[in-house]
C-alpha positions as CSV (number, residue, x, y, z in Angstrom):
1,M,-113.6,61.2,16.1
2,C,-110.2,62.8,15.5
3,G,-109.9,65.5,12.8
4,R,-107.0,67.7,14.0
5,F,-104.1,67.2,16.5
6,V,-100.8,68.4,17.8
7,L,-97.2,67.2,17.8
8,I,-94.8,69.5,19.6
9,S,-92.3,67.1,21.2
10,D,-88.8,67.0,19.7
11,L,-86.9,63.9,18.6
12,A,-85.3,63.4,22.0
13,E,-88.7,63.4,23.8
14,V,-90.2,61.0,21.1
15,T,-87.4,58.5,21.5
16,G,-87.4,58.8,25.2
17,A,-91.0,57.7,25.4
18,F,-91.0,55.2,22.5
19,P,-87.9,53.2,21.8
20,V,-87.1,53.2,18.1
21,E,-84.1,51.7,16.2
22,E,-84.3,53.7,13.0
23,V,-85.3,57.3,12.3
24,S,-86.3,58.5,8.8
25,G,-86.5,62.2,9.2
26,T,-87.2,64.3,12.3
27,P,-90.8,64.4,13.7
28,R,-93.0,66.9,12.0
29,R,-93.9,69.4,14.8
30,S,-97.1,71.3,14.4
31,F,-99.8,72.9,16.5
32,N,-102.5,72.1,13.9
33,I,-102.0,68.9,12.0
34,A,-104.9,68.3,9.5
35,P,-105.9,65.4,7.3
36,G,-104.0,65.0,4.1
37,G,-100.7,66.2,5.5
38,P,-97.7,64.2,6.8
39,V,-97.7,62.7,10.3
40,S,-95.0,61.0,12.3
41,V,-95.6,57.3,13.1
42,I,-93.7,54.4,14.6
43,L,-94.2,51.1,12.9
44,L,-92.5,47.7,13.0
45,D,-90.7,46.6,9.9
46,E,-88.4,44.0,11.4
47,I,-87.2,46.9,13.6
48,R,-89.1,49.8,15.1
49,K,-88.9,52.7,12.7
50,L,-90.0,56.4,13.1
51,V,-91.2,57.5,9.7
52,P,-93.4,60.1,8.0
53,I,-96.6,59.0,6.3
54,L,-99.7,60.8,5.2
55,W,-102.9,61.2,7.2
56,G,-105.6,59.6,5.0
57,Y,-106.1,55.9,4.5
58,P,-107.0,54.9,1.0
59,P,-109.4,52.0,1.0
60,P,-108.2,48.9,-0.9
61,W,-111.0,49.3,-3.5
62,T,-109.9,52.8,-4.6
63,G,-106.7,51.8,-6.3
64,G,-104.6,54.3,-4.3
65,A,-104.7,57.9,-3.2
66,S,-105.1,59.3,-6.7
67,S,-108.8,58.7,-6.4
68,G,-109.0,61.3,-3.7
69,K,-111.0,58.9,-1.4
70,T,-109.2,58.5,1.9
71,L,-110.4,57.9,5.4
72,I,-109.0,59.6,8.5
73,N,-110.6,57.5,11.2
74,A,-111.7,53.9,11.7
75,R,-114.0,52.5,14.5
76,A,-112.0,50.3,16.8
77,E,-115.0,48.2,17.5
78,T,-115.3,47.0,13.8
79,A,-112.0,47.6,12.1
80,A,-110.9,43.9,12.6
81,V,-113.9,42.7,10.6
82,K,-114.6,45.4,8.0
83,P,-113.1,44.5,4.6
84,T,-111.8,48.1,4.2
85,F,-109.6,47.8,7.3
86,R,-109.3,44.1,8.2
87,K,-106.0,43.3,6.5
88,S,-104.3,46.5,7.8
89,F,-105.7,45.9,11.3
90,L,-104.0,42.5,11.4
91,E,-100.8,43.3,9.5
92,R,-100.2,47.1,9.3
93,R,-100.5,48.8,12.6
94,C,-98.6,51.9,13.8
95,L,-98.4,54.5,16.5
96,V,-99.3,58.1,15.4
97,L,-97.4,60.5,17.7
98,S,-99.2,63.3,19.4
99,N,-99.3,65.7,22.4
100,G,-103.0,66.3,22.2
101,Y,-105.9,66.7,19.8
102,Y,-108.8,69.0,19.2
103,E,-112.5,68.3,19.4
104,W,-115.5,70.6,18.8
105,K,-118.4,70.7,21.2
106,K,-121.8,71.7,19.9
107,E,-123.4,74.4,21.9
108,G,-126.6,75.7,20.2
109,K,-125.6,76.8,16.7
110,T,-121.9,77.1,17.4
111,K,-119.1,74.7,17.9
112,I,-116.5,75.3,20.6
113,P,-113.0,73.9,20.0
114,Y,-111.3,72.1,22.9
115,F,-107.8,71.0,23.3
116,I,-107.6,67.5,24.9
117,H,-104.3,66.3,26.3
118,L,-102.5,64.3,29.0
119,A,-100.8,65.9,32.1
120,G,-98.0,68.2,31.1
121,K,-99.0,67.8,27.5
122,R,-96.7,64.8,27.5
123,I,-96.3,62.7,24.3
124,F,-98.5,59.7,23.6
125,A,-99.7,57.8,20.6
126,F,-102.9,57.2,18.7
127,A,-103.5,53.6,17.6
128,G,-103.2,53.7,13.8
129,I,-103.6,51.4,10.8
130,F,-102.0,52.1,7.5
131,N,-102.3,51.0,3.9
132,R,-99.4,50.8,1.4
133,R,-101.3,52.6,-1.3
134,A,-100.3,52.3,-5.0
135,P,-96.7,51.8,-6.0
136,G,-94.8,55.1,-5.7
137,E,-97.2,56.7,-3.3
138,A,-96.6,57.3,0.4
139,P,-98.5,55.1,2.8
140,G,-101.7,56.5,4.4
141,V,-102.9,56.1,8.0
142,A,-106.3,56.1,9.7
143,I,-106.6,56.8,13.5
144,L,-108.8,54.3,15.4
145,T,-111.6,55.8,17.6
146,T,-113.5,54.4,20.5
147,E,-116.1,55.5,23.1
148,P,-115.1,58.5,25.1
149,A,-113.4,58.5,28.5
150,P,-115.4,60.2,31.3
151,A,-113.1,63.2,31.1
152,V,-114.2,64.0,27.5
153,E,-117.6,62.5,27.1
154,R,-119.3,65.9,27.6
155,I,-117.4,67.2,24.5
156,H,-118.0,64.4,22.0
157,D,-119.3,60.8,21.8
158,R,-116.1,59.4,20.3
159,M,-112.4,59.8,21.0
160,P,-109.2,58.5,19.4
161,V,-107.6,55.5,21.0
162,I,-104.7,56.8,23.2
163,L,-101.8,54.4,23.9
164,T,-98.9,54.8,26.2
165,G,-96.1,52.7,27.6
166,E,-96.3,48.9,27.2
167,A,-99.8,49.0,25.6
168,A,-98.3,51.2,22.8
169,L,-95.5,48.7,22.1
170,R,-97.8,45.8,22.1
171,W,-100.1,47.4,19.5
172,I,-97.3,47.3,16.9
173,E,-95.8,43.9,17.9
174,P,-96.9,40.7,16.1
175,S,-99.7,39.3,18.2
176,A,-100.2,35.6,18.9
177,G,-103.6,36.5,20.3
178,G,-104.8,37.9,17.0
179,G,-107.7,40.2,16.7
180,D,-109.2,39.5,20.1
181,F,-106.0,40.6,21.9
182,L,-105.6,43.6,19.7
183,R,-109.1,44.8,20.4
184,S,-108.4,44.5,24.2
185,L,-106.0,47.4,23.8
186,L,-108.5,49.7,22.1
187,G,-110.8,50.9,24.8
188,P,-111.2,54.5,26.2
189,Y,-108.2,55.9,27.8
190,R,-108.0,54.6,31.4
191,G,-105.5,57.0,32.9
192,G,-106.5,59.7,35.3
193,D,-104.5,62.5,33.6
194,L,-106.7,63.2,30.6
195,S,-108.1,66.7,30.5
196,A,-109.6,69.3,28.2
197,Y,-110.0,73.1,28.0
198,P,-111.6,75.5,25.4
199,V,-109.4,77.2,22.9
200,S,-109.8,80.0,20.4
201,P,-111.6,79.5,17.1
202,Y,-108.2,80.5,15.7
203,V,-107.6,76.8,15.4
204,N,-110.5,76.3,13.1
205,L,-108.3,77.2,10.1
206,P,-105.7,74.5,9.4
207,A,-103.3,77.1,8.0
208,H,-103.0,78.6,11.5
209,D,-100.1,76.8,13.1
210,S,-98.7,78.5,16.2
211,P,-98.8,78.2,20.0
212,A,-101.9,80.4,20.0
213,C,-103.8,77.3,18.8
214,I,-103.5,75.7,22.3
215,D,-103.8,78.9,24.4
216,P,-106.8,78.4,26.8
217,V,-109.7,80.8,26.7
218,E,-112.6,81.4,29.1
219,P,-115.9,79.9,28.0
220,G,-117.7,82.4,25.7
221,D,-114.4,84.3,25.1
222,P,-113.5,84.4,21.3
223,G,-109.9,84.4,22.3
224,R,-107.0,85.9,20.4
225,H,-107.8,87.1,16.9
226,P,-105.7,85.4,14.2
227,R,-104.4,88.7,12.9
228,T,-102.8,89.6,16.2
229,V,-100.7,86.3,16.4
């Protein structure tokens, strides 16, 4: 799954990696993005737009976000056929911008946080689908997940769909191939530059938002205490 992630690239890095034609606000940079808050996405609305929306997809049957029922992830294997996601999968796709994400590995009775990223912590995108919500409410997005790549399968049995380059642009373009073509983009990350390292439990609290969140620690080392950051 994906329950917390990072966006630390500035606007120049974002537009250098993903061509956009309209920018509505600068990217929200954070070392600890949590569900419910704003995220920066690229979507196609006649032209490619960089816009802020909320992380939390309101299912069609809830009548909007006011019900409090939102979903942060959707399984890539079934999103095209599940009534909750089907229309958005075919018509409302987006790229959720990121430089890496966190996952917690179970070790006995504890959970060890890991930071998972591409080489150089370069920017990439998660495959996302969004819902327009009720009138007057900001759209909400869910991040698609899939089976893990070999580099992270020891940490968790799911991972977010990571898209880069041409695959990312194809995800948001209208697709003549329909659902079958779109599903072909949604497998585990195939690049050889995906890696992970343990970080401090400092990241466990969403209010903690500083470079300390992604500082590596030795296994078994509790890392930097939040009060010293």
